[in-house]
N, C-alpha and C positions, 0 to 999 in steps of 0.2 A: 401525484405525479411523480415517480419515482425516479430520479439523475440515472444514466447509465454509462459504462465507460469509463474513460480515463479522468473524467471531468467530477466525479462526481463525489470523490472525498472534499472537492477544494467547494463543490456545491453543499455539500450537508455540514462542512464549518460556517459557509453561509448563514445556512437556518438557524446552526445554534448558537451563532453570535448576535442574530436579530433576536434569537429568545433569550437571549440575557446570559447564555451559560457562561461558567469561568473560561478564562482563555486556553489553559491548561486542556479544558477539555476539548476545545476547539481548535488545538492543534491536533488531538490524538485522533481526532476524525479527518484534518486536513492531509494528515500524512501515514493514513491506514491503506495509502494503494501501492498495493505488489511490495515489494521489500523497501519501499523508498525510491525516491526520485531524487538526483540531484540538479540543481540548478540547470545546466548545461542540455539535461536531456530534459526538465520541463519546458525550456522553450521550443524545442522541436517537436513536442506532443499537442501545442497549444496550451498548455497551463501557465497562468501566471508566472512568469522569471523569479524563481525561489526555488530556496532548498526542498524537498519535501521529503529528509531521510528520517526517519525514527531515531530519536536520541534516547530519551526516558524509557524507563523499563515499560511502564503503562502504552507507551506508543510502539514500544517493537511488539509488545505481547498482542495488542489488539490488531495491530499490522499484519500481524504471520498468523492467528487465530482465522483473519479473514480469509487469508491463502489457503487453508488447510480446510476450506468450505468450498465443497463442489457446490451448487443448488443448496438440497437442504440436508446433504450429506457431507460425514468427514471424510477426506480424502487424506492421503500420504504425501509426504516427501514428493516422491518421486513419480507421482501421479502430478504434481503441480508441474514439477519440473519440466514433463514431458509436454502437457498441455502448452507452455511458455515457448518450448524449443517450436512447437509445431504454429505458433502464433507469430511470435517473434523472430526466429532462428535460432539455430543451437547454439551461436558464440555472443547471444547476446548478453553483455554487462550487467541484467538485472537477475538473471539468472544465479551468477557470482554473491552476488546482493542475498539472496533469496537463501542460497545455504551456509551464507554467512550466519544470517538472523537466523535462522533455524539452529545453527550450531550452538551460537547463543543465548539460545534460551531452553531447549531440549539437551535432557542431562543422560 
């Protein structure tokens, strides 16, 4: 039973926690949704009201690597931007977070 949608990070983190994984690994799973979600947006999306922004290098790498995969293939940043614009609107704040995260990780 694979969790789908916005809650999959929280659900995956809960599974890891129950299995006794270290807190830093649990946090990586929890915040790998998109380019991160701030507390105010989390509540609107039905997530537990907390900050889901990746902070550590490991959190950022896993979050962005997940962004750049579509199904089983690697995709470009612009592919992801266009996909997000279609699903969330062209001015959604997550798109700016995505571009910022990409800039931090890709040289």
